[in-house]
N, C-alpha and C positions, 0 to 999 in steps of 0.2 A: 469586569474590564479586563481586555487585554492587551499585553505588554511584550512587545517583541524586542529580543536580546542576542547577542551574539556569545558563544561557546566555543573555548579554542580546544578541540580535541587531539591536538598534537600534530596531525597531519593537514588538517584545514580547519575553520571558522565554520560552527554549525548554528544558524537561525533557527529560533523557537519563539513560539509564542507562548506565553506563560498566563495563567489565569489565577482566580483568587484562592487563597490558601484554605481551603474548606474541607479538607480531609487529607487523606493519604496521595501521595504523587502518583499521578495517572498519564503515562507516557504512549501519545499518540503518534502512530508512525503510518504516514499517507503510501499509496500503489506507488509502480513506477511506469513512467514518469507521473508526477503529482507536485503538491506542496500542501502545507499545512492547512491552507482554507478548505480543502475536503472536508474536514470535520466541522466547519461553521455550522451546519444543521444540528449537530447535537451538542456542542460546545456549551449554551447557554445551560442546559439542564445539567451536564457532566460537572459545570464549574459551582454547583448547588451544594455537593458532597464530598467532591475530590479535589484536589488540586493538579489539573492539568498542565501538562507539556506538551505543545502539538510541535513536533520538529519538522523543518526543512532538511532530508536528506542531502548528503552533499552531493554537489552539481544543480542542485533543486533550488528553486525560489531564491531567496538571499543567501543560502551558503555558500561557501567557498567552491572552488573547483579544483579537481584532482586529477589530471589528463593521466589516463590510462588507469585509474584508481577506481573504477565502478562495476567491479564484482559483488555479488551479494556480501561476501564475508566483509567487504570496505563497509559497507552501511552499517552493519553489526557490530564492527569495531568501535564506529564513531558512538554508537550508542551505546555499548559498554563503557567507555570512556566519560558519557554524559553522567549514567548511573552511578559510576565511582568518585566522581568529582565534584558532580552538582547538586547530589542529593544527601541526605544523612540517613534515609531510613528505605526500605525495601520499595519498589514500585510495582503498580500494575501496567502490563505492557498491553498495549491495543493496537493491532498492524491489520492495515487493511489491504487484502492482495498479497501483493509481494511484502509489503510491510509485515503482512502475519508471518512470513516465512523467517524474516530479518526479527522478528519479536520470540520466536520458538528458538533461535540460534541464539540468543543474548540470553534467554532463561536457564540454557542448557549449560552456558559457560559460566553464567552468574546467579546459580541457585539463590545465593545468599542476599542478592539484590534484587530478587524478582520474587514480588508477593502472589501475582497471578498472570494469565496469560488469557488474551482473548485475541482468537484469530478469525478474520474478517474475511471470510469466501476466499483464501487463498488458495492458488493452484499448485497443490501439492502431489497430486498425482502424476509422479515422471513418465509414467506409461501413456499419459496423455499428454503433458507439459512439454516431452521433448519433441513430438512430432509436430505439435503445434508451433514451437518457437523456431524451428528448421523449416517449416512449410514457405512456399512463396509468396502468399498471401500475407502473412506474418512479417517477411522480410521487407515486403514492398510498401506496406504501412509505415513501418518505423523508419525506413530508409526515406519516404516521403516526408516525414516528422522532421527528421535528422536536419534535413535539409530546410526546414523553417525554422528550427529551435535556434534560439539566442539571435534572431534576426532584429534588424530596425524596423522593419516594417510595421505599419500602423496595425491596432488589433482588428481594424475593420479589413485590412487587405490581407492578415492572418486568417480570419475567419472565412474569409471567401476563398482562399487557397485550401484551406482543411476541408471546407464544404464539398470543393472539386475534387478531393483525392479519389480514387476509384476502388471501389471495395469488390471484392470478388464472391458473391454469395452461392453457397454450395447448391447444386442443382438448376442453376443458370449460367448460361454461356457468356453473356455479356455482364461486363462489371456494372456496378451501380455507384453513382456519385453517393460519396458519406452523407451527404446534407440531404439526401432524397431518402434514406433509410428512415422507416416508418417510426422507430423509438429515437430518432434525434431532433432535436430542434435549435432554435437560433441561439437560444441562451445557454445550451450545453457547449455549443461550437464555439460561442465567445470565451465561455471559461476554459475552453481547451487552447484556445488562442492566448489568452493572457499566460496560463500555465507555459505553454511553449516558449513566451516572450521571455522567461525567465531562465530556461533550461539550458545548459550546457549541451552543444551538439553530440559530445563526448560519451555523455550518460546513454545513448542510443546505438552507440557502436555493435556492442554485442548483438542486440536485437536486430539490428538494420542486417547483420552480416551471418545471422542464423547461429552464432558460436554461442549456443545454449551450454554445453557442457563446461565450457570457459567460463561463463557467468555464474554458473552454480558451484564454481569448484568449493569444495570443502563442506557442500550442504548435504549433508546423509541423513536422512529424515528418520530413520530406524536408532541411529546412534543419536541423535540430538531429543528422540522423544524418550529413551532410556535412561537420559541424565536429568529429565525435568522433574522436579519434585513439588511444584507448586499446584492449585487448582487452574484448569484449563477450561474456556469456553469457545468450543468451535461453531462459529455462525455461517451456516450455508445458505447462500444465495439460490434462488430457483433456478435448478438448470433449464427449466424450459423458457426463461429469461435471460439467459445468458449468465447464469451462476455458474463459477469456476471449480468449487469444491466439490468433487464428485461423492457420490454413495459410497464407491469402494475405499476412497483413501478415510473418510470419515469412519466405517466399520473398521478399517487396519490400524488407525490412531486409537480407537477404542479397545482394542485387543493388547495394545501397549498401556495406554492410559485409560484404564477401565471407567476411572471417576469422572474422566472428561465430559462435559455438560455438552449435549448438540442439541442446537436450534435451528429448525429450517425458519428463515426469512424470506417470505413470498415477495420478493422483488429481485430487481437484476443484481449483477455483480457488485455495483455500490451499495447494495444492501438498502436502496432507497434515500442515500443520500444526496446524489446527483440529481434527484426530484424532489428532494426536502419533503419527503413522504416517510418519514422516520420514526413513527409512532410504536410500530413493532421492534423495532431496533432498539430503541430508548428502553423500551418494557424489559427485553431480554439483557440488555446490559445492566442496568440498574438493578435488577434481581439478583444477578450472578454477583455483581461487586458487593451489593449487601450482604452476601454470604461468606464472605471471604475475609 
């Protein structure tokens, strides 16, 4: 059974869902934008052997708002405070997408508080990330979402507007409605609408303006990796299905962390959680966690 609570991180309050105390603490960090419910497909299994804490990062879900405080480093600072003040033993950090970058940053800063790190298809290859985050398609998508975030529209109306957001497909002249994409269904659109209804529009300022360098301020992947002392699991989504952890960055990480375990999950960027097809993910995570 999950229970939601608030934690005072100093700058703001962080909402989190806590599961039963069945073992070592396991911190779950969603992508950006997102909310802790992204992990619902795997929380029942994780709750059998670990003590899960699924956080809403600042500005997301039921956590507090911090105008102007939505750089990657700000999210990491909140998680660091959670480890220092809320827990009494080292924790496992499992971050999905940008949450994986947050987890790595925290592990580098707090080695004594980190037992292991799981990086879930995080876009860490800056040669890919920076052009992507400054592209017109990226900025247009997040500008459209920023206009909808935190609104008082009904979930049905939010879903309709999300479905109508135009998406530019490489190789096609005319944009396509988001809702018409072959890998998007009504349930996914509705879940995104619920997520946006809880989101502070300010979270998307950097994304909508293409201010990738500012958003990633202080994030130096090599320096972070050189400071990590705990076991690391790299979960890579299938690039052919939209996975964003490149082969190049996996190889680079393993040159610095030769003991890092790499597993290819033949699912999309959500590693199967968005479609609840999580058997490969659960197998990889539980096998790794039982070894640390």
